[in-house]
Each structure stands twice: as C-alpha cells, then as structure tokens.
C-alpha positions in Angstrom: -25.3 34.7 -18.8 -25.6 31.7 -16.8 -25.5 28.2 -18.4 -29.4 27.7 -17.6 -30.1 31.2 -19.4 -28.1 30.4 -22.3 -30.0 26.5 -22.6 -33.1 28.3 -22.4 -32.5 31.3 -24.9 -30.6 28.8 -27.5 -34.1 26.2 -27.0 -36.0 29.4 -28.0 -33.6 30.2 -30.9 -33.4 27.0 -32.1 -37.4 26.9 -32.2 -37.9 30.1 -33.6 -35.2 29.7 -36.8 -36.9 26.6 -37.5 -40.1 27.9 -37.6 -38.8 30.7 -39.6 -36.8 28.3 -42.3 -40.1 26.4 -42.5 -42.2 29.2 -43.0 -39.8 30.8 -45.7 -38.9 27.5 -47.3 -42.8 26.8 -47.9 -43.4 30.3 -49.1 -40.8 30.4 -51.8 -41.9 27.2 -52.9 -45.6 27.7 -52.9 -44.5 31.1 -55.0 -42.5 29.4 -57.6 -45.0 26.4 -58.0 -47.9 28.9 -58.1 -46.3 31.4 -60.6 -46.8 34.1 -57.9 -44.2 36.8 -56.8 -41.8 36.0 -54.0 -42.1 37.8 -51.0 -39.2 36.4 -49.4 -35.7 36.1 -51.0 -33.9 32.5 -51.7 -31.4 33.0 -49.1 -33.5 33.6 -46.1 -34.3 29.4 -45.6 -30.5 28.7 -46.1 -29.1 31.3 -43.3 -32.4 30.1 -41.1 -31.4 26.4 -41.5 -27.5 27.7 -40.4 -29.1 29.4 -37.5 -31.2 26.7 -36.4 -28.1 24.4 -36.6 -26.2 26.8 -34.6 -28.6 27.3 -32.0 -29.2 23.4 -31.7 -25.2 23.4 -31.3 -25.5 25.8 -28.5 -28.1 24.2 -26.5 -26.7 20.5 -26.7 -23.3 21.9 -26.1 -24.6 23.4 -22.6 -27.1 20.4 -21.9 -24.6 17.7 -22.1 -20.9 18.8 -22.8 -21.0 20.5 -19.8 -23.2 18.2 -17.6 -21.1 16.9 -14.7 -21.4 13.2 -13.4 -22.3 11.4 -16.3 -20.8 8.2 -17.2 -20.2 6.6 -20.4 -23.7 4.5 -20.7 -25.8 7.2 -19.4 -24.3 9.6 -22.4 -25.0 6.6 -25.1 -28.2 6.5 -23.2 -29.0 9.9 -24.3 -28.1 9.2 -27.8 -30.6 6.0 -27.7 -33.5 8.3 -26.2 -33.0 11.5 -29.0 -33.0 8.9 -31.8 -36.2 7.1 -30.3 -37.7 10.1 -29.6 -37.2 11.4 -33.1 -38.0 7.8 -34.8 -41.5 7.8 -33.4 -42.3 11.5 -34.6 -40.6 10.4 -37.8 -42.7 7.3 -38.0 -45.9 9.5 -37.2 -45.3 11.3 -40.1 -44.6 8.1 -42.3 -48.1 7.0 -41.1 -50.0 9.9 -42.0 -48.5 10.0 -45.4 -49.6 6.3 -45.7 -53.0 7.0 -44.6 -53.1 9.8 -47.3 -52.2 7.4 -50.1 -52.6 8.8 -53.5 -54.5 12.0 -52.5 -53.5 15.2 -54.2 -52.6 16.7 -50.6 -50.0 13.4 -50.7 -48.9 14.7 -53.7 -48.5 18.6 -52.9 -45.0 19.3 -53.3 -45.6 21.9 -50.4 -47.0 19.3 -47.9 -44.0 16.9 -48.8 -41.7 19.7 -48.3 -43.3 20.3 -44.8 -43.0 16.5 -44.0 -39.4 16.7 -45.2 -38.3 19.6 -43.0 -39.9 18.5 -40.1 -38.1 15.4 -40.5 -34.8 17.2 -40.9 -35.6 19.2 -37.7 -35.6 15.7 -35.8 -32.6 14.5 -37.7 -30.5 17.8 -36.7 -31.4 17.4 -33.1 -30.1 13.6 -33.0 -27.0 14.5 -35.2 -26.1 17.4 -33.1 -26.9 15.7 -29.5 -24.8 12.6 -30.8 -22.0 14.6 -32.0 -21.8 16.2 -28.5 -21.7 13.1 -27.0 -18.9 11.7 -29.2 -16.9 14.5 -28.3 -17.3 13.7 -24.6 -15.9 10.5 -25.1 -13.0 11.3 -27.5 -12.4 13.9 -25.1 -12.0 11.5 -22.1 -8.2 11.7 -21.8 -7.3 15.1 -23.3 -4.0 15.9 -24.4 -2.7 18.8 -26.1 -2.8 17.4 -29.7 -6.3 15.9 -29.2 -7.6 19.4 -28.0 -5.9 21.4 -30.6 -7.4 18.7 -33.4 -11.0 18.8 -32.2 -11.2 22.4 -32.3 -9.7 22.5 -35.4 -12.6 20.2 -36.6 -15.2 22.3 -34.6 -14.1 25.3 -36.5 -13.9 23.8 -40.0 -17.5 22.6 -39.4 -18.6 26.0 -38.4 -17.1 27.3 -41.7 -19.1 24.8 -43.6 -22.2 25.8 -41.7 -21.4 29.3 -43.0 -20.6 28.2 -46.3 -24.2 26.7 -46.8 -25.5 30.0 -45.7 -23.6 31.6 -48.8 -26.0 32.3 -51.8 -23.1 31.8 -54.3 -20.3 29.2 -54.6 -16.5 30.8 -53.7 -14.8 28.1 -56.1 -15.6 25.9 -58.4 -15.3 22.2 -56.9 -14.2 23.8 -53.4 -17.2 22.4 -51.7 -16.1 18.7 -52.3 -12.8 19.2 -51.6 -13.5 20.7 -48.1 -16.2 18.0 -47.2 -13.2 15.3 -47.8 -11.0 17.3 -45.7 -14.1 17.2 -43.1 -14.2 13.8 -43.4 -10.6 13.1 -43.0 -9.9 15.3 -39.7 -13.0 13.3 -38.3 -11.5 9.8 -39.4 -8.4 11.0 -37.3 -10.5 11.9 -34.2 -12.7 8.7 -34.4 -9.2 6.3 -33.3 -9.7 7.9 -29.8 -11.4 4.9 -27.5 -9.6 5.1 -24.6 -12.9 5.4 -22.7 -13.8 1.8 -23.7 -11.3 0.5 -21.3 -13.1 1.9 -18.1 -16.2 -0.3 -18.9 -17.0 -3.8 -17.5 -18.3 -6.6 -19.2 -22.0 -5.8 -18.4 -21.4 -2.0 -19.8 -19.6 -3.2 -22.7 -22.5 -5.2 -23.8 -25.3 -2.2 -22.9 -22.9 0.1 -25.3 -22.5 -2.3 -27.9 -26.4 -2.0 -28.0 -27.1 1.3 -27.5 -24.4 2.0 -30.2 -25.9 -0.5 -32.5 -29.2 1.5 -32.3 -27.7 4.7 -33.0 -26.5 3.4 -36.1 -29.9 2.0 -37.0 -31.3 5.6 -36.2 -28.4 7.1 -38.4 -29.1 4.7 -41.2 -33.0 5.3 -41.0 -32.5 9.1 -40.8 -30.4 9.0 -44.0 -32.5 6.6 -46.0 -35.6 9.1 -45.1 -34.3 12.4 -45.9 -32.6 11.2 -49.3 -35.6 9.5 -50.4 -37.8 12.9 -49.6 -35.0 15.3 -51.0 -35.0 12.7 -54.0 -38.8 12.8 -54.4 -39.0 16.4 -53.9 -36.6 16.9 -56.7 -38.7 15.2 -59.2 -41.0 18.1 -59.1 -39.1 21.0 -58.2 -35.7 22.2 -57.6 -36.7 25.3 -55.2 -36.0 23.6 -51.3 -33.4 23.1 -49.2 -31.6 19.9 -50.3 -29.6 18.5 -47.4 -27.6 16.2 -50.1 -26.0 19.7 -51.0 -25.3 20.6 -47.2 -21.5 20.3 -46.3 -22.5 20.5 -42.6 -24.8 17.8 -42.7 -22.8 15.2 -44.3 -19.5 15.9 -42.7 -21.8 15.3 -39.4 -23.3 12.2 -40.7 -20.1 10.7 -42.0 -18.3 11.2 -38.4 -20.9 9.8 -36.6 -20.9 6.9 -38.4 -17.2 6.5 -38.3 -17.0 6.8 -34.8 -20.0 4.5 -34.3 -18.3 1.6 -36.1 -15.1 2.2 -34.9 -16.9 1.8 -31.2 -19.0 -0.9 -32.3 -15.8 -2.7 -33.4 -13.4 -1.8 -30.4 -16.0 -2.9 -28.2 -16.6 -6.5 -29.7 -12.9 -7.2 -30.0 -12.7 -6.1 -26.1 -15.5 -8.2 -24.7 -13.5 -11.5 -24.8 -10.9 -10.0 -22.6 -13.1 -8.1 -20.4 -13.6 -10.9 -18.2 -9.9 -11.4 -17.6 -9.6 -7.6 -17.1 -12.5 -7.8 -14.4 -10.7 -10.6 -12.7 -7.6 -9.1 -12.7 -9.1 -5.7 -11.1 -11.0 -7.8 -8.8 -7.3 -9.3 -7.5 -6.1 -5.9 -7.4 -9.2 -4.6 -5.4 -9.0 -7.7 -3.1 -5.5 -7.1 -2.4 -6.1 -3.3 -1.7 -8.8 -4.1 0.9 -6.9 -6.8 2.4 -3.7 -4.4 2.4 -5.7 -1.5 4.0 -7.7 -3.9 6.6 -4.9 -2.9 9.3 -6.3 0.5 9.1 -10.1 0.1 9.0 -10.6 -2.9 11.0 -10.3 -3.0 15.0 -9.0 -6.8 15.3 -7.2 -9.6 13.3 -10.4 -11.9 13.0 -11.8 -9.0 10.5 -8.3 -9.3 8.7 -9.0 -13.4 8.4 -12.7 -12.5 7.0 -11.4 -10.1 4.5 -8.6 -12.6 3.5 -11.4 -15.6 3.0 -13.7 -13.9 1.3 -10.9 -12.0 -1.0 -9.4 -15.2 -1.7 -12.9 -17.3 -2.7 -14.0 -14.5 -5.0 -10.8 -14.2 -6.7 -10.1 -17.7 -7.9 -13.9 -18.5 -7.5 -13.2 -21.0 -5.3 -16.6 -23.3 -4.0 -15.2 -23.5 -0.4 -12.5 -22.4 2.0 -11.6 -22.5 5.4 -8.7 -20.4 7.5 -7.4 -22.5 10.4 -5.6 -20.6 13.2 -3.4 -22.1 15.5 -3.9 -21.3 19.4 -2.1 -23.3 21.7 -4.5 -22.7 24.5 -7.9 -23.2 23.3 -7.3 -25.4 20.3 -7.4 -24.3 16.4 -9.8 -21.8 15.4 -11.9 -22.0 12.1 -13.0 -19.5 9.5 -15.1 -20.8 7.0 -17.2 -20.3 3.9 -19.7 -23.1 2.6 -17.7 -25.8 4.8 -18.2 -26.6 8.0 -15.9 -28.0 10.9 -16.7 -31.4 10.5 -16.2 -31.5 7.1 -12.8 -29.7 7.5 -11.7 -32.4 9.9 -12.8 -35.2 7.4 -10.5 -33.9 4.8 -7.7 -33.2 7.3 -7.8 -36.9 8.6 -8.0 -38.3 5.0 -4.5 -36.3 4.0 -3.5 -37.7 7.2 -4.5 -41.3 6.5 -3.1 -41.1 2.9 0.6 -39.5 4.6 0.2 -36.3 2.4 2.4 -33.8 3.7 3.4 -30.3 2.7 -0.3 -29.3 2.4 -1.7 -28.3 5.5 1.4 -28.7 7.5 3.7 -26.8 5.0 6.3 -29.2 5.5 9.6 -29.9 3.0 7.8 -32.6 1.0 5.5 -30.6 -0.9 2.7 -32.4 -2.6 2.2 -30.9 -6.1 -1.3 -32.8 -6.8 -4.0 -33.8 -4.7 -6.8 -34.7 -7.3 -5.9 -38.6 -6.7 -6.3 -38.5 -3.2 -9.2 -36.3 -3.2 -11.0 -38.7 -5.7 -11.1 -41.0 -3.2 -12.7 -38.8 -0.4 -16.1 -40.4 -0.2 -19.0 -38.2 0.7 -17.3 -34.6 -0.3 -18.0 -33.2 -3.4 -14.7 -31.4 -3.7 -11.9 -32.2 -5.7 -9.3 -29.7 -5.9 -7.5 -28.0 -3.0 -4.6 -25.9 -2.4 -3.3 -24.2 0.8 -0.5 -21.6 2.2 0.9 -20.7 5.4 -0.1 -17.2 7.1 3.1 -16.1 8.7 3.4 -13.3 11.3 7.0 -12.4 11.7 8.3 -15.8 10.5 6.3 -17.9 12.3 3.3 -19.5 10.9 0.1 -18.6 12.7 -2.8 -19.9 10.4 -3.3 -21.9 7.0 -5.8 -20.9 4.3 -7.0 -23.6 2.2 -9.4 -23.3 -0.6 -11.8 -26.2 -2.6 -13.2 -26.7 -5.8 -15.7 -29.2 -6.9 -13.7 -30.1 -10.0 -10.1 -31.4 -10.8 -7.5 -29.8 -11.8 -9.2 -26.8 -10.6 -6.3 -24.7 -9.8 -3.8 -23.2 -11.9 -0.4 -21.6 -11.2 -1.5 -18.0 -11.4 -4.4 -18.7 -8.5 -1.4 -20.3 -6.5 0.7 -16.8 -6.9 -2.6 -15.1 -6.3 -3.4 -16.7 -2.9 0.0 -16.7 -1.9 0.4 -13.0 -2.0 -2.9 -12.5 -0.3 -1.7 -14.9 2.6 1.5 -12.8 2.8 -0.4 -9.8 2.9 -2.7 -11.0 5.6 0.3 -12.0 7.7 1.9 -8.6 7.2 -1.2 -6.7 8.2 -1.9 -9.0 11.1 1.8 -7.9 12.0 0.8 -3.9 11.5 -2.2 -4.5 13.6 -0.4 -6.1 16.6 2.3 -3.4 16.4 -0.3 -0.6 16.1 -2.1 -2.1 18.7 1.4 -2.2 21.1 2.2 1.3 19.9 -1.3 2.4 21.0 -1.1 0.6 24.5 2.3 2.1 24.8 0.8 6.1 23.9 -1.9 4.8 26.7 0.9 4.0 29.0 3.0 7.2 28.6 -0.1 9.1 29.1 -0.6 7.3 32.2 3.1 8.0 33.2 2.4 11.5 32.3 -0.4 11.5 35.0 1.6 9.8 37.2 4.6 12.1 36.9 2.4 15.2 37.7 1.2 13.1 40.6 4.4 12.4 41.8 5.8 16.1 41.4 2.8 17.0 43.5 4.2 14.7 46.5 7.2 16.6 46.6 7.4 19.9 48.6 7.2 23.2 46.6 8.6 25.0 49.3 11.5 23.6 52.0 10.8 24.8 55.8 13.2 27.6 56.0 14.2 28.9 59.5 16.7 31.7 60.8 19.3 29.2 61.7 20.2 27.8 58.2 18.8 28.3 54.3 18.0 25.1 52.3 18.1 24.0 48.9 16.9 20.9 47.0 17.0 19.1 43.2 15.1 16.3 42.2 15.3 14.8 38.7 13.9 11.2 37.9 15.4 8.9 35.0 12.1 7.8 34.0 8.7 9.5 33.9 8.1 8.8 37.3 11.1 8.0 40.2 11.3 6.7 43.9 13.3 9.3 45.3 11.7 11.4 48.0 12.5 14.5 50.3 10.5 16.8 52.8 10.4 19.1 55.6 8.0 19.6 58.3 7.9 22.0 61.1 7.3 20.6 64.5 7.1 23.3 66.9 8.7 27.1 66.8 12.6 25.6 67.3 12.0 22.3 65.6 12.1 21.0 62.3 11.9 17.6 60.8 13.6 16.7 57.3 14.1 13.6 55.6 15.4 11.9 52.4 14.3 8.4 51.1 15.2 6.0 48.4 12.5 3.4 47.4 14.1 0.2 45.5 13.4 -0.1 42.1 11.9 2.2 39.6 9.1 3.5 37.8 5.4 3.3 38.8 5.8 0.7 41.6 8.8 3.0 42.8 6.4 6.2 43.1 3.6 4.5 44.7 6.2 3.3 47.6 7.4 7.0 47.6 3.8 8.0 48.2 3.3 5.8 51.3 6.6 7.2 52.6 5.2 10.6 52.3 2.0 9.7 54.0 4.1 8.0 57.2 6.3 10.8 57.7 3.4 13.7 57.8 1.8 11.1 60.3 4.7 10.4 62.6 6.6 13.5 62.6 3.7 15.8 64.3 4.2 13.3 67.3 7.6 14.8 68.1 9.4 11.7 67.9 13.0 11.0 67.9 14.8 9.8 65.0 15.1 6.2 66.4 11.0 6.1 67.4 10.2 7.6 63.9 12.0 5.0 61.8 10.9 2.2 64.3 7.2 3.4 63.4 7.6 3.7 59.9 9.4 0.3 59.6 6.5 -1.5 61.4 3.7 0.6 59.2 5.7 0.3 55.8 6.1 -3.2 56.5 2.4 -4.2 56.2 2.0 -2.3 52.6 5.4 -2.9 51.2 5.8 -6.3 49.0 8.4 -8.4 50.3 10.7 -7.2 47.4 10.7 -3.3 48.5 12.6 -1.5 50.8 13.1 2.1 51.2 16.4 3.6 52.7 15.8 6.8 54.8 17.9 9.2 56.5 15.7 11.3 59.1 17.1 14.4 60.9 15.5 16.8 63.5 16.8 20.1 63.8 16.8 21.6 67.1 17.6 25.8 66.5 17.5 26.2 70.3 19.9 23.7 71.2 21.6 24.4 67.9 22.1 20.5 67.2 20.8 18.3 64.7 19.9 14.7 66.0 19.6 12.1 63.3 19.6 8.5 62.1 20.0 6.5 59.0 18.2 3.4 57.6 20.4 2.0 55.2 20.6 5.2 53.1 23.4 6.9 51.7 26.2 8.5 54.5 25.5 12.0 55.1 28.5 14.7 54.1 29.0 17.3 56.7 31.3 20.2 56.0 32.6 22.2 58.9 33.5 25.7 58.3 35.9 25.4 61.2 37.9 22.7 60.0 37.4 23.6 56.4 36.7 20.0 55.4 34.2 17.8 54.6 33.4 14.6 56.3 30.8 11.6 55.7 28.9 10.4 58.9 29.5 6.6 58.9 26.4 5.6 61.2 24.5 2.3 60.7 21.4 1.0 59.9 19.3 -1.0 57.8 16.8 0.1 55.1 12.7 -0.1 56.2 11.1 -3.0 55.3 14.1 -5.5 55.0 13.6 -6.6 58.5 9.9 -6.6 59.4 9.8 -7.4 63.2 10.8 -6.3 66.4 14.2 -6.7 66.0 14.5 -3.7 63.4 15.1 -1.0 66.4 18.1 -2.8 67.5 19.6 -1.8 64.3 19.0 2.0 64.4 21.7 4.3 65.4 21.2 7.8 67.0 23.8 10.7 66.5 24.1 13.9 67.3 26.0 17.0 66.2 26.1 20.4 67.2 26.5 23.0 64.3 27.9 26.4 63.5 27.5 29.2 61.0 28.8 28.2 58.0 28.5 24.6 58.3 26.7 22.7 55.4 24.7 19.3 55.6 24.5 17.4 52.3 21.6 14.9 52.0 21.6 13.0 48.7 20.6 9.5 47.0 22.8 7.4 45.5 22.0 8.1 42.0 24.3 11.1 42.4 27.4 9.3 43.7 26.5 6.3 41.5 26.4 8.5 38.1 28.9 7.3 35.3 30.6 9.1 32.7 31.3 7.7 29.4 34.0 5.4 30.4 32.0 3.7 33.2 33.8 5.5 36.1 31.2 6.9 38.9 31.0 10.4 40.0 31.8 8.7 44.0 32.3 10.5 47.3 35.3 12.1 46.8 34.5 14.3 43.9 31.0 15.1 45.6 32.9 16.2 48.8 35.3 18.3 47.0 32.7 20.1 45.3 31.3 21.0 48.7 34.6 22.3 49.9 35.2 24.0 46.7 32.0 26.0 46.8 31.6 26.2 50.7 31.4 29.8 51.0 28.5 30.6 48.3 24.9 30.7 49.4 23.0 27.5 49.2 21.4 28.1 46.2 24.8 28.6 44.0 26.1 25.6 45.8 23.2 23.4 44.8 23.6 24.7 40.9 27.2 24.1 40.8 27.1 20.6 42.1 24.5 19.7 39.7 26.1 21.3 36.6 29.7 19.4 37.8 27.4 16.2 37.9 26.0 16.7 34.4 29.4 17.7 33.1 31.2 14.5 34.5 28.4 12.4 32.7 28.7 14.2 29.5 24.9 13.9 29.2 21.4 14.5 30.1 20.0 11.3 30.3 20.8 9.5 33.6 20.5 6.0 34.9 19.0 6.6 38.3 17.4 9.4 40.1 19.1 12.2 41.1 18.2 13.8 44.3 20.3 16.5 46.7 19.5 18.6 49.9 21.2 20.8 51.0 21.4 22.7 54.4 23.9 25.8 55.3 24.1 27.1 58.7 23.8 30.6 59.3 
C-alpha cells in the first residue's frame, strides 16, 4: 500500500474504533447503572481503545514521521496546532457543562462518560502526534545504539497497549513495575538534544514558546481527564479509567520529561546563541570570500565581498578599502562613509604623525582612541586597518570604524586580518586564473595559426622524370618560420625555394605567408634567380618590419639542359652530392638576406651559380635548425655530420634518405624537443 492509502485507512480505522469504543463503553455503563442485561462484554471497550490508539499511531507515523523537508520549528508548530485544536474542542465541552449547571443531564453518569471519552480521543491525538514529533527530534542524528533503544521503547509501549486490552492481570504489581521501566527508558532517550544546536537565536525563542505551550496543553489535558475520571469514579466503576492505562501514563510521562529537558536546554543555550551565530557568520563570510574567485568575474567584486563580510562580522559602523593605483590614483570602496570623510581621517592621522595604521609601517600604533577623540566633525572613535597583499606586495588597505571608543577587540583584529589575507589570495588566484584563461585562448589561437601555417606548406612537391624529391618540416613552437615550395614554370622548368624567417612564433609565420605570396607571384614570370631575389627583396622590404629579414635559396631546374641555376640570399650553403666523385660538398655562393638591404644596391650582392646534374646526384636544401641542433653536451650537429649522412645513404631512394637523416638527427640530440625549426628538402636526380 502507498503512504496515502495507509494514512486514509488508519484515519478511518481510528474514527471507527473510537466510535465503537464510545458506543460499547456507554452501552455497558447504561446497562449497569440501569440494572439491565449487558449486550456487550466488558472486554470490548479496552480492545477498541487499544485499536483506536494503534490506528492513531499509524496515522501520525506516516503523516509526520515520514514527511520530508520539515524543519524543527515546523515540527513543534504541528504539536502546537494539534494541542490548540484539542484544547478548543475540550473548552467547548467545558462550556456546555457550565451551561447545563446542576441539571440532571449534567449529573448523568452516561453523559459525563461521553464527555470524558470525547476528551480522551482529543488527548490521545495530541499525545501520539507529539510522541512522533519527539521521535523525529531525538533521532535527528542517528546511531546504532539510539535506534536500538528507540525500537525497544516503541515495542515496550506496544506491549503496554496490549496489556491494557487484556481482561485480566498477568502478575500482581507487574503493571506498576513495567510502567516504571517504560518511564526510565523514556528518561534515557530524553537526553538526546542534538537538534537544538542547529537552531539560531530566533528559532530557539520560537521553540521555547511552542514547547511551553505544549507543556501547558499537557497539564491542562491531564488535569481535565483526571478530574473527569475522579468524578465518574465516585458514581460508578464501570468505565474506562485512563489512570490505570499503562500506555497513556507512560506516554504522558515521556512527553513531559522530553519537553522539560528541551525547554531547559534551549534556555541554557540562549546566552551563547548570538556568539555561535556570530562565529557562523564569520565562517560563512570567510567561505564566501574564499569562493569569490570561483564565482565572480573581477577583482572589484572581491573587494566588495571583503568589505561587506568584514562589516557584518565585527559590526563596524563604517569601512573603506583603498586600492593603490599608480596611474589613476587611489580607488575607494566605501560603506557608510564618503571619500571626503576618508581623506579627513587620513589627514588627521598624518597631522598627528600616527604611523603603522594605513601605511602599515614598522611603528605600529595600537591605540587610536586618543587621536580619533580629537577628530572634529566625525562620529567615529575606533579604527583598525589591515593591508591586502598580493604576492607579498601591498595593493590595498581595508579600514573599519566604530562610533564608540575601544570598539574593536583582539578577536576582531584576528578575524579581519584573516579576511584581508584571504582576499589577497583570492585576488592572486583570480589573476592566475585570468592569466591561465588568456594562455588557453592563446594556445587555441596558436592551434589555428598552426593549421593555417600547415596549409602554407605544399601538400606535394612537384615531381619530374629527371628527379625525385622529398621534404620534412617540424616547427619548434606551435608555429614556425621555415618555408619551402615548388612551382612548375613550364614543361621543362621547375622552380624550388627554401626560406627561413628571422625570429619565431606568429610573427615569423606571418612573414612566411608573405614569402609564399611573393614566390607564387614572381615564379610564373619565368624570372632568373637573380631577378627573382631582387624583385622579392623589393616587395618584402615594403611589408617586413625593420628588425625582420628572410634568408632564401632559389633554384630553377631545367630538365631540357640538365642544369640547375640558383642564387642564395643569406641562406645556409646548399649541400650537393656528386655520384661520379662519390662525395658531397657545400656551395659557397654569396648573398644577403631579403629585407636586410632595402634599396637598389641589393642586386649587387646577388650571385648566380649554375651546375649540371647527372643521375644519382643529390641536392640537399635545409635550414639552420638542422645544422645548429645540439645534443646534451651542447655540441652542434654541424655541416660535417650532415655531409657524412648524405654520403652514407646516397644509394637509397630519396624518401629513405630523408628518413635516415631525420632519424640520425634526433638520435644525436637525444630528444624530441627542438630549439629551432627543422626543415630539409632533398632532390635526387634520375
């Protein structure tokens, strides 16, 4: 069954059993007082009473105990409301009795029993609902021992309920002993008051009021039922006397004991509540300040949280934070004081030569009362200030004011000192986080630049029946400044270029893109290497910054003549392997880097060279990152090792030559990390 179904069923069962108890009890009482034969056995009312109590217990168990999201004050409010309703109805019955006066109906024992049992039904509802509320309070912080003790108590009460329904006494005086045991177990459970610690000052006052009213209801109901029992007992003993009901007496005792203990604990906790709340406010403020870097978007908000937290924690009447700014002057964050008032206080402290407060010098002034007392036109008489340091450097100062002398104590000083230190950490973290985000954005931009740069290098090298070519390029950073490319001028001419831009990073990559544009613009005009370099220098001189230049080697392959014409503009000397001679040598032609000399005189430094190639000859173009690569000892790879590598692998296909050279280069350096861009372009003639 669902909880709602159980609640409805138990409510119907409670109503039915109470009506049955009322009718059977009144029937028996009427029969005995009138001398008539009983139509109902004496055991029926006690059984129905126990069933009524059990049904009420089930109803409130599912209605209150299993309800979620109910705080302590709301639980006590339920007790108050149930008691209030029961009291109003009971007072109505009392009003009826007073109106009847000394009439025969008012003296009729059956009518008195009806009022008595009606009051009992109300009291039972109040007692059991209060019992369930007490259970939730006691078991707020559960433990194995506490849960076991409570189960024992509940089952013992259930046994007492069954004993009340039995028509005979099991053992003489057993019920009295059993009742004492129940009261003692309830007394042990009543010391669990951990829920009180979670109430604030206002909630404790509300709880005291509600528990006091619950105790008043309990006293009123007990007096009403006991008085009614005594009045009916004087006339007959054929009624349900709650004074002999173990369950009811144990329940009343437990509810009273726990209410009394709760009331005393709440009263004793009241004087310290404000202190605990202040400490809690300090913790919350510190946490808020600590987390500000995670939630706020700027340093200004950290300062605002600091001043707000500090004022609330030490109950300052005014405060300000002065942030140092060398460019624009100091910036102020204020609370109930204007900049004019701040300057007035600062001038007053300066006039009295008070050091160590706002400037945090070595001469710490401990007591400002005598100085602020002479400050005219200002209500403030107490002041304390602390520096806000970021990475050991003071960047701001927080000052707090009160309108009474000796307004701040040592504890206040420790708190604000902690707050200001945490604010400095938060600002430092904020800056680090901002820097990290900027770095992340920079990395993303570099990834984009790397992709763009990769697109600038050719996917394929122009091949020809006269030669085979292979290239390798690796940037030291995300982007590099090395460039190589090929372009078919006509059916028997191919242009080839290799360049190295001065510098590294994005600026070098940008100049590399300019070099590519120049290459594709000029090569289609079938220029000689000298004219190409002269025109390239003229174009690049107009767009390169003054500190930048580009070294270049430019080659034109003429497969019809079986020759190569080339010029060098400050680039690394070209390595050439002659199959016929069986050795490799470097071409030592002259030339200046593009952009170094930005006038007509540049062409005077261009030297054109020509060589004829034969099958098996190898041409190696490279950038200085190859020859200047260093090992762990600081030794460079150099020209000799490169020449030896070409000679050693000269008989291999061009792709294998490339792989072997790069493999030996990395083996020499001993690391995959490189300091400069690696680029090599190898041509093997067929």
